[in-house]
N, C-alpha and C positions, 0 to 999 in steps of 0.2 A: 578681692574675693571674700565673700562671707564665710566665716568659720562655722563648721558644723557644731551646733549647740543643742544637744538633745534635751537638756533641762528646759530650755525656753520653748522649743518646738513642742515637746510632749505636754507641757503644762497648757499651752495655748490650745492644742487639739482636744485634750481631755475636757477642758472647759467648754469648748464648742460642741463636742459630742453630747455632753451632759445638758447643755442649754437647748440644743436642737432635738434632744431625745432620739439620737440616731438608731438606738437599739429597739425602739418601739415598733411593733408589727401589728397588723390587723389579723387577729386569729380567725376571723370569719371570711377572709379574702379567698374567693374561689378562682381567681384569675391566675394564680400561680400554684405550682405543685408544692406540697408541704414537705418539709424536712425537719426532723426533731433530733437534735444532738444534745447530749446531756453529760455533765460531769457528776461524779459522786460528790454530793454536797458535803461541806466540812462541818465538823463540830467546832463551835466558836470558842476555842480555848483562849486563855489570857495571853499566851505567847504569840498569837497572831499566825498568819500564814507561814508555812514552812516551804522549803525549796521543792519538796515533792508536789505540793499544791501548784507551785509556779509552773512546773513542767507539764502536769496533766491539764491544767487550765489553759496554758498557752496552746497545747495541742488542740483542744476543743475550739479555742477561739480562732485558730488558724483555719480549721476545717469549716467552722461557721462562716467566716468571712469569704472563704472560697466558694461555698455552696450559695451564699447570698449573691455573689457576683455571677454565678451560673444561672441566676434567675429564679431560685427557689424562695419560697416564703419560709424562712428558717426560724424555728423556735429554739432558743438557746438560753434557757433559764438558769437561775441560781437561787439558793436558799440556805437554810441552816438546820442541821440536826441538833437542835438546841437543848433537848432534855438530856439528862445523864449525870453520872456520879461526880465527874470533876467539878462542875459548878456547885453541886451539893456539898462536896467535901470542902470547897473553898468557903462556902457559907458557914460551915461548922467552925472553921478556923477564924473567920473574920466577923461573923455575924451579919454580913451583907447578904441580902436575899438573892437567891440564884437568878431570879428574873432581872434584877438590876445588873448583876455582873454579865449576864448573857447579853443584855441589851448593849452594854458598853463594848463588849468584845465584838459583837456583830458590826457595830459602827466602825470599829477599827479594821475589820476584815473587808468591809465594803470600800473603805478608803484605800486599802492596799490593792484590792482588785482593780479599782479604777486607776491607780497609779501605774499599773502594768498594762493598761489599755484593754482590759477585758470588757467586752461589749455586752454587759448584762443589764437587763431591765429590772432594777431592784424594787420597782413599784409592783412587780408581779412575782415577788419572792414567796416561797413556802417556808414557814418557820414552825417547826414541830411543837414548840411550847406555846404557840398562839392558840387560844381556845377555839378560834374559828377554823383552825387546822385540826386540832385533836378531837373536835366534835365528830369529824369524819373517821378518825381512828376508832373512836368509840362506836360509831355506826357500823364499821366493818366488824368489830367484835360482836355487835348485836346480830348482824346478819349471819355470822358464823354460828353463833349460839342458836339462833332459830333453825338453822339447817344442820344441826348435829355435828358441827365441826369444832365445838368447844366443850370441854368437860373439866371437872375439878375432882381431884383425889388426893388423899394423903399418901405420900410415897417418899421413899428415900431419895433425896436430891443432893445435888452439888451445892455445898454451903461455903461461902467465903466468910471466915470469922472476922476479917478486917472490914470488908464492905458491908457485912451483916446482911447478906441477901443471898437468895437462890441464884444459881447460874445454870443456863442450858449447857448440854454436853459440848456444843460448839464453842462455848465461851471458856472452856477449860483447856489450857495449853500445857502439856507435860505435867499434868496434875496440879497446875497452879491457876489462879485467877488471871484472866487475860487483861484485867484492868490494873491490878496492884501487885501481882506476882506472889500473893500469899498462897500457902499450901491449902488445897481444898479438903474439906472433910465431908462426910456423909451425915445427913440429918433428915429426920422425918418431918415434913412440912406440908400442910394443905396447899395445893398448888393448882392453878389453872393451866390447862394445856390446849394448844391448837393441834388438831389431828392432821399433821403434815404427812403422817405415814399413809393416810388414805390415798395420797398422790405419788407414792414412791415409784411405781412403775412408769407413770407419765413423766415424772421428773428425770428419769433415766432416758426413756425413749425419745422425748422431745428435744434432747440435746443434739440430735441429728438434724434438727430443723433450723438451727441458728448458726450464725457465723461468729464463733467464739474461738479463742486459742485452744488448740487440742489438749494442752496440758491442763487447762482449766476444766474442760469437759471430763477428762480422765479423772481428775481429782474429785469432782462432784460425784461421778459414778462410783468411785471407790468409797466415798463417805456414805453414800446411800447404801452401798454394799449388798447388791442383789446376789443371793445364793440359791441355786436350783438343786434340789436333791430329793431325798426320801425321808419320811418319818416312819419308824418301825418300833414295835413293842418288844421290850425285854421283860419277860414275866419273872417276878420274884419267886424263888423256889418255895414250895409248900405254902403258897399264898395266891389269892386272886388279884393281888395288886400288880400293877404294871409300871414300868418306867419307860416312857416314850422318848426316843432320841431322834434328833435330826442330824443327817449326814449328807454331805455332797459326794461322798465316796463309798456308796453302798457296795461297790465292786471289791472293797477291801474287808467286807464283813467277816470272812473266814479267818481274818487275822486279828479279830477283836480279842484282847486278853483281859480287859477290865472295862467297867463303865464308870463315868464320873458325873456326879450331880453338883449343881451349884449350891452354895450355902443357903439360897432362898428357896430351894426346891420343896415342893409339897410333901415329899416323903420325909424330909427332915423335920417338918412341922409335926408330923406324927411321932417322930422320934422324941422331939421336945415334949410332946404331950404324953410320952411314955405309952403310946398306942402300938408302937413297933419297938420290940425289945432288941437291943444290941449290947454287946459285951463291953464297949468303951464309950458309953453315953456321955460321961463327963468330959472326956477328951474331945469328942465331936462337938459338944455344945460350946466348949471353950474356943475351938477353932472357928465356929460360926460367929461367935461374938467378936473375935479379932477381925474377921473379914469386914465387919460393919464400918470400920474406920477407914477402909480403902475406897478410893474412887474406882469407877469402871475402868478408866484408863490405866490406873496403877495395876489393876488385876490383869488386864489384857497384856500389858507390856512388861510385867515383872520378869526379870531374867531368871530368877530361881523359882521354879514351880513347887508349890507346897500342897499337901493334902493329908487326909486321914482316912484309913479304911473303916467302913462300917462293919465292924466285926459281927459275924453271924448272919449277914445278909449276902445272898448270892442271887444272880440273875441268870436266865437261860437264853443263850443265843438262839433266835428262832430258826436260823439256817442249819445249825448242826447239833442243837440241843446240848451244847456244852455249858457247864456251870462256870461262871466267872465272878470275881469279886467286884464290890462297889466301893468307890471312894467319893469323898466330898473334897472338892478343890476349888479355890476361889478364882482360878483362871477361867472357869466356866461361868457365864453370866446368866442369871435367872430370867432376864427379860429378852434373851435372844434364843430363837428357836423354841425348844421345849425346856430349856434349862438343864439339859442332860446331853452327854455325848458318849458315843462308843469310842473307845481308845484303841488305836491300831499303831502301836509304837514302831513297827517296821516300815510304816508308810506315812508318818506324820512327825514333824520335828518336835512339836510340843509334847506329844505323847511319848516319843522316844526318850526325851530328857527326863520325863517323869518316871518312865519305866526303869531307866538306868538307875535313877536315884533310889527307887524303892524295890529294886531287884525283881521286877515283874517280867513275865514271859514276853518274848518278842518273836512273832511268827510272820515270816515272809509269805505273802500270797500274791504279789504282783512282781513279775520279772520284767526288766527293761526290754524294749524292742531294740536290740543292739545296732540295728541299721538306722534307727531314728529315735534317739533319746538325748535329753539335755543334761549335761554334766552338773548344772546347778541343782538338779533334782536329787542329787545323791550326796550323802554325807558318809564318808568312809573313815572309820577311826583307826583301823589297823595299818601299820606301816607296810609299804611294799616298795620294791626297787624297780627302776625302769629296766625294761628288757632291751637287749641290743637291737638296734634298728627300729624300735617302736617309739612312738611319741608318748607323752604323758597320758593323753586320752586313750590311746590304744592299749597302754599298759593297764590303765584303770578298767577298761572294758574286759581285758583278759582276766584280771583279778576278779571282777564281778561274775564273769561266767563261771569261774572256779567256785566262788562262794555259792552261787545258785545251784551248781551241780551237787554240792554238799547238802543243800536244803532238800533237793529232790531225792536225795538218798536218806532223808529224814535225819540228817546230822545238823542240829540246830546251829545257827550263826546269829550273833547279836552285835556284830561290829558295825553295822551300817543301817541306814534307812534310805528308802527310795520313795520319793513323794510324787513322782510323775505317773502318767498313764503308761500302761504296758500290756503284758499278756498275763492272764491269771494262772497261778499254780496253786496246788494244795487247796483247791476250792471245789472239790467233789465234782458235781455235774457241770459246773460253770468253768472248770479248768480249760485252758487253751483259748478261751474267748478273749477278745480285746477288752480293755476297760470300758470303752463306750458300749460295746455289745452287751457286756455283763451288766452294766448299770440298767440298761433298758429291760433285759430279761429278768433281773432280780427284782426290780420294782414291779414288773407285771406279776411275778410270783407272789410278792407281798400282798398286792391288791387282791389277787385271786384267793389267797388263803385268809384274807381278812386280818392280816398282821401288820399292815402298813399302807402308805399311800405316797403319791408324788406331791411334793410341797415346794413352794418358793418362799424364802425368808429374806428380810432386809435388815441391814445393820442400823438404819435410820431409826431414831426414836422421836416420839411426839415432842413438840416444841413447848418447853416450860416457859410461860410468859409472866408469871407472878414475880414481882420484886418487892422486897420489904424496905423500900426506900421512898423518899419524898418526891424528888424532882423528876417526875414522870407522868405519863398519862393515866388518870384514875380509871380503874376498871369499872364500867358502868353497870354494877350489880349492887342490889340492896337485899337484905335478908329480913324475912318476916320474924315476928317474935318466936315462931317455931323453928327458926333457923333455915327456912327454905329460901333458896336464891331466886331473885326476880330481876329481869332486865330493867334498867332505868328507861322509861318510855322516851321515844325520840323527841317529844316536845320539851323534855328537860335536858336535852343535849345542847351545848356541851355540859357534861357533868363536871363542873369546874374544880380545879385543884384549890383547896383552902389555903389561906395565907397565915392563919394563926397556928403555926406548927413549930415544934421544937425539932430541929434537924438532926440532933445527935442520935446516931444509930444505937439501938439497944437490942436488936434482934426482933423487936416488934415494930410493925410498920408505923412510921411517924404519923400517918393520917389518923391513927387510933386516938391520938392526943388532941385532935381538933374539935373544939367545942362548936365552932360554926358548922362543920360538916354534920355533926350529930343533930344539931338543931334543924338544919336544912332537911335532913332525911326524915325526921319525925314530923316536921311541918307538912311535907309533901305526902308521906306514906302512912303516918300514924305512929302513935306511941309504941315504943318497944322495937320499932324497925331500926336497923343499923346498916351503915354503908360497908361495902367491901373496902378494906383498908390498904390492900396491896395496889401498887401501880404496875403498869405494863413494862415489860422489857423494852428498852428504847429501840431495839431492832424492829419492833412492830411499827413504830413511827416511820422509820426509814424504808420499810419494806413496801410502801405504797406511794411515797411522795411524788414519784414521776407521773402518777395518775392525776395529781392535783394541778400541776403546772398549766395544762391547757385551759383551766377555768378557775383560777385561784380565788376569785372574788364571788363565786357562786355560793349563796347561802342556802339554796334549796337542795342541791345535789353535790356530791363530791366532784362531779364533772358532768356537764350536760351531755345528753346522748349525741347531739350534733358534734360537739367538740371531741368526744371520745372517738367517734367514727372518723373524724377528720384527721386527728393528730396522733392517735395511739395505734400501735405500740411505738416505743422509742426506736429510731432508726440506727443511731450510733450512741454507745455508752462508753465512757472512758473512766478508768479508775484502777485502784491497786488490786493485784492478784491475791492479797491477804484476805480479801473479803469473799473468797470462793465458798467457804463452808458456812458462812453466816448470812451476810446481807444478800448476796446473789442467790443463794438457795432459798432464803425466806421470801425474797421478792418474787421469785418464780412460783412459790407456793401460794402467795396472796393472789397473784393473777389467776392461777389455775382454779383456786377456790371461788373467786368472784366470777370467773367464766362458767364454772359448774352451776353456780346459783342463778346465773343469767344476767349479770350486770356488765359483762364484757364480751365482745365478739372475737377475742383472740386469747391465746393461752400461753404466750411467751412474752415477757416484758421488753426484752432488749434483742432486737434482730441482729445487731452486730456489737461485739464487745472487744475493746482493746485495753491492754494494761500498760501503765507506765512503769519504768524501773525505779529503783531507789536512787536517791541523790546522796553521794558520798563525798567526803572531804578529799583534798588533793592527795592524801595518803591512801585513799581507797577505803577509809573507815566510815562506819555508820555515824551519822551526826547525832549527838546527844548532849544534853546540858551538862551531865557529869564529866564528859570529856572536854567540855569547853570548845567544841568545834562546830557549834551550830551557826549556820549562815542565815542572816536575816535578809529577806528579799528587799526590805526598805533600804538597807545599806548598799546593796548592789545596784539598785535603781539610781540612788543618789550618786554613786561613783561612776557608773558606766552608761546609764540611761536605760529606760524600759525596753526599747527596741533591741539593744544589744543583749540584755538579759534574756528576752524572749527568744531571739534568734540563736543565741549560744545554747540554751537549754535543749533546743531541738536539733541543733547541728552536731553537737559533740558526740552523740551516740544514737543508735536506733531507739525508738520510743520505749520499747519493752526492756531495753538493757539498762544496767546501772549507769548513772551519769557521774562522772568525776568533776566536781566543781573546782576549777583551778583558775584563779584570777589572771595568771600569766597567759592562759589560752583564750580567755574572753577578749583580750586585747586584739587578737586577730580578727574576731568578729566585728568589734568596734571599728577597726581599720577598714574592713569591707564596706560597712555602712558609710563611713566617712568618704571613701573613694567614690561611692555612688553619688553622694552629695557633691563632691568636687568635680564630677564630670560636667556639671553645669557651672559656669561662672556668672554670678548674678551682677557683677559690675558692668558698667557700660563699656562696650568695646566698639570703637568707631573705625570704620574703614577709611572713610573719605571726608570726615568732618561733619557728616550729616547727623541728624538726630536718630537715625535707625541703626541700632547696634546689630552686629552679626547674630547675637543671641535672639533679638526680637525677630529678625528675618527667619532664623531657623525655627523659632517657636511658631511662627505663622505658616511654616511650611514652604517659605519662599526659597530657602537654600537647604542643602543637605540631601544626600542620596545614599541609601544603604547599598553597599556592594552586594553582588549575588552570593559571595562566600559568606558574608556576615548575615545575610538573610537566611541562608541555610542553617547557620549556627543558631540563630534566633528561633527558627521554627523547631529545630531539634530540642532546644531548651524549653519551649512552650510544651511540647509533647512530654518531655521528661518530667518537668515540674508538675504538670497536670496529673500524670499517671502516679507519680510518687506521693502527692498529697492524697489522691484517691485511695492509695494503698497504705497510708500512714507511714510512708518512708520519708519523713520530714528531713532527716539528716542528709540524704542524697539529693533531695530537692534544693536545699540551701547550698550544697556543694555545687550543683549545676549552675545556680545563679552566680556563685563566686567565679566559676570557670568562665561563664559568659562575660562577666564584667572584665575579666582579664583580656578576653578576646576583643572587646570593644576598645580597650586602651591600646592594644597592639595595632589597631587600625589607624591610630593617630601617628603623625610623623614625629612628634616630640616624645621622647622616652624618659622624661624626668618626672614621672608620676611617683607618688600620688600628690605631691605638693602643688604642682601647677601644670596646666596643660595649655597647649597652643589652641585656643578656641577657634581661630580662623580655619586651621586645617581640620580640626576635629569636627566642628559643626558643619563644615561643607563637604568633608570627605568620609566622615565616620559612619553615621547612620542618620536617617531622617527622624524627625520628631515623633512621628507616628509609631515607628518601631521602638524608639526609646521608651515611649509611653507603655508599650506592651511589656517591656522589661520591668518597669516600675509596678505595673499591675501584678506581675508574677511575684514580686517582692512584697507587695502590700499586706498579705495576711500575716507575714512574719514580723514586719516592721511597719505597722500601720501609721504611726505618727510621721515618720520620715516620708512615707509614700504620699500621705495626704499633703504634706508641705510641698513636695516637688510637684505633685499633681496641680496644686493651686498655682504654683509659680509658672507652670506651663500654660496657664490661662483658663483652667477649668473652674467653674463656679460650683458644680455639684461634687459631692464626695466621690472619691475614687471607688468606694464600695457600692456606688450606684452605677458604675460602669460595667460593661460586659466582660467577662473573663475571656482572655485571648484564645483564639483557635489557631491551630497550626495548618499550614498548607501541605498536604501529603506529597505534592510534587517537589516541594523544597526540602524535604528531609532525606531524600535519597542521596547517597554519596556518589560523586562522579567517579571515584575510584574506590576499589575495595582490595583487601588483602586476601587473595585466593590461596587457601591452604592446599598443598599438593601432597598426597600420601601415596606410598607404595605398599600394598598389602596391609593397609591400616596404620602404617607408621609415617609420621610427618617427615618429609624429605626436603621440602622447599616451601617458601612463601613468596608469591609473585603479585605485584601490584598490577591490576587490570581494570578495565572499564567496568563499572558496576552492573551494566546490562549485557555483559559478555555472553555470547551464545556457547552452547556446549561444544560445538565443533571448533570454535576459536580457542576455547579453553584447553581442549585436548591438544591442539596444534602447539600452543605456547608451552604447555607443560612438557610435551615430548621433546621440545627443543632445548629444555633446560639441561645444562651440563650436570647439575646435581641429580636430576632424575635419570639421565642416561646411564649413570653408574649402576643403577639397579634394574634397568630395563634392556640394555643392549644385549642382543643375542638371546633374549627370552621371549616366550610367547605371551602376548597380551591377551589374557582370557576374558577380562571384563573391565569396563571403566564406569565408575559410579560418579555422577555429577550432581551436586547439590547447589542450585543457583545461588550466587551471592556468598557462598561459604567455602566449599571445598570440592576437590576432584580426587578420587581414589582410584589408583591403577592396580588391578589385580593380575599378578603374573604367575 
C-alpha cells in the first residue's frame, strides 16, 4: 500500500495548477452565473503570512471551490495593500527603498499562498503601490474634488509624534496611535478631508440591506452615532448673545441647573478677545490652553470631569426663565452639536458627577414609571436595607418612591440620578406627561416661540486623509504661485511618487524635499507652481480595491461599465472584525460617493460579510513576537501538509470564534486525511491470478454496491456539508465528513483500521465507486491536493474542481425510524422508536399503551392531544 505523502502530492498538484492556470477565468463569459468572493487583502510585511491569514484565506478558498463546482463563474482575486508606514520605517532603518522591500515581501506572500493551495490568479492582482493602480485612487480623489466631496482646512488634528503624521479619529485607539502605540497629541495642521459626513444617514440606514454580522452593524451604527433631539437657545442675561445647546432629552429641561460650553466655543473666543468680561479670565484661558493637549477621545472618556465657571455670566432657561451659571469643560466637544450642552445632573451620569464635584444644584424632573423601568438607569448613592419579603429590586423601588415623594414635597434630594424615560414632575404645564409625549410637545413649543428646532446630529467626523509621510499615494493637487489649489489634469495621472526622497520624518512631508517633483511641477504648470506634498491615508487605497479586480488591466477606466455591471458588488467578503470602524466604513463611503456621482449602479460594496476569529497559541494567548509564540504557516505546512493545516483551521472552531492552534490536535485531522487515503489500496490485489485487480474492477464500476443504509448516510452527509458550507459552518461540515468516513469503515468486515483494510470485502460490499467519488468531492474544497490525487487515481483526467457538486436525493435522507418524544402536559415522559412516517392515530395508540405514560393518564380525562409529525406527541390531561 502506498503511504500518504502530502509533501509529494501537494508539490505535484501545485505545480500542475500553476502550469495549467487552473485559476484563470473568462471574466466576460455570459454562459455562467457570476459569483464574486473576496478576502481582505494583506499588507506585505517582512514577517510573511500569519495564521489569521491562513484561516480566513482557507475559508474563502473553500467557498470559492464549492461555488465553482456548483457551476458559477467565480472571481476569487488577491492583491496587496502595499503602501504604508511599516515599509517606510524599514527604509529609514536600512536605507532600502520601500518599493524594493515591498516587492520582495509580495513574492514571499505569493509563495506561501501557493504552498497552502490557495487558487489565486496573481496575474490579475491589485497592488496599491503600483502607479497603474494609484492612478485611479487619484482619479477618485479628483472626482470627489469636482463634486464637492473634498475640502482642505487647517484644524486641530490627531498627531503622532513618532510617526510624524496626522491620524484620522478611527486610527486613534485609547488615545494612542493604532500603528505604533505612541500617545497622540493635538496639533494644528492644514489637512485634506473627504466629506463622509454627507453620507451619515445612508451609512446607518443601508446596514439593513446587507447580510453582515449583527454586532458589526451595531458597532458601525454606534460609531456614526446618530442623535435625534432639539436645539434651543439660552440667552445670556443682560445681553443679546445666545448660547445654543443640542439635547436629546429636552423633556428634562426643567432640571437644567447649569450650561457647559466646550473650550472651542465661540463665546470663549470673545472672552479671549476681552469682548466679554468675566471675573476669572486668566483661570478660564489657562483651562482652555490645557485642553488643547488632549485628544477628543481623552476628553470624552476622562473619568474625572473638570471645568471652570465663567464668573459673571448667567444664561436664562427659555422654559422657566431661571438664571443658571455657565461652565467651560473639556468633556464637551466643540465639533459635536453646537459645542454646548444643558446640564441636568438628576438625569445624566456625566452631569451628576460634575455637579457633585462642584456642589451644584440637582433637580429631579423625571420620575420612573415603577411598573416599567430599568434598574441600570438608576444610580443610588444612599445605603438602604432590604425589607422583609422584598427583593433587591422591590426594595430599591420602594426607596425611590420615598425619595420622589420628598421631591414632590419640595424637599430636595441629591443622592441619585435616573437617566431613563419616565413621567415628568416639577415641569409646570408639562408635568404628568411621559418623556416621549413631553419631548414632542416641548419641541413644538420651541419652534412656535422661535426659540429652538428639531435637529439630528452625528458623532461621525469627516475623514482626514492627509499624511505627512512618503510611502503613499500622492495627492493630485498643485498650487499656483498665489497658493490656489488645482487638480492635476487626468492626462498627467498617475501623478507619480518621486524616488529622490529622504525618508526620515521631520514633521514636514518628505515629498517637499524632492527636486524631481518640483522640477516636474514647474515644467508642466509653470514657474512658481508647487505640488501638494502630503500623501493620502493608505485606507483610501484599500477603500476601493475591490472595484478594480474585475478589470485590473484597464488603462482607460478604473473598471469598464460592462465589467462593473457584471461583477459588482462583491457577493461575499471575509476578513477581521477589527476593520469595522475604518476599512469597512470607508469602503462603504467610497461606493456611496461614486454611486451619487454616477459611476456605480449600487450603493453597498459587500452584500455578505463574514469575520474570522483570532488565532491563539495552545495556551489561549494572542500570538506576538515579544512572547515568542508566533506560529509560521511555512513550518506547519512542512510538518503536517497544507491539506491538514487548511482542514484543521476550519474544523477546530466556528469561523468567527478564536482558534486555538495546538499541534497535538492537528494530528487528528492528519489521521482523518490519511484514513481517507488508506481506504483505497493502490497495490495490485488479484483474486484469481488474472491481471484485473479488485481495485480495477471496483474503479470501473464492475464490482461494489452501496447498501441502502450507507446510501442514506451519504445523502444526509451531502445535504449537511452543502448547507454548512453555504452558511460558513465549516467546522461542522468537516465533522460530518469525519463521521461519514467512520461509517464507511464500519461497513467493512475487517476492523483493523486505519493501518490496513480487507480490500476484497470493502470494495465489493462497502460502497460503489460513484458514491465514494461523491465523498471525495465533498472533501475537495478543504483538502484539494488529496482530492485531486484520489480523483486522478479513480481514472479521471479532468480536475475534480471541474466536476459537478454532488446533490442529495430527498427520498434517501428520510430516517426509517425516529425517536418520538411523548409529553404529558408539556413534560417529557417517554421516548419511543417508531416508523418515520407514523400516522397520528398510530402514534396515539402506541403512546397510550406505554407504561410510563399510563402513570400520568390512568383515571384522568384526556382533554387534547397535540401531534407534531416526526417529532412529538403531547397529551393534555
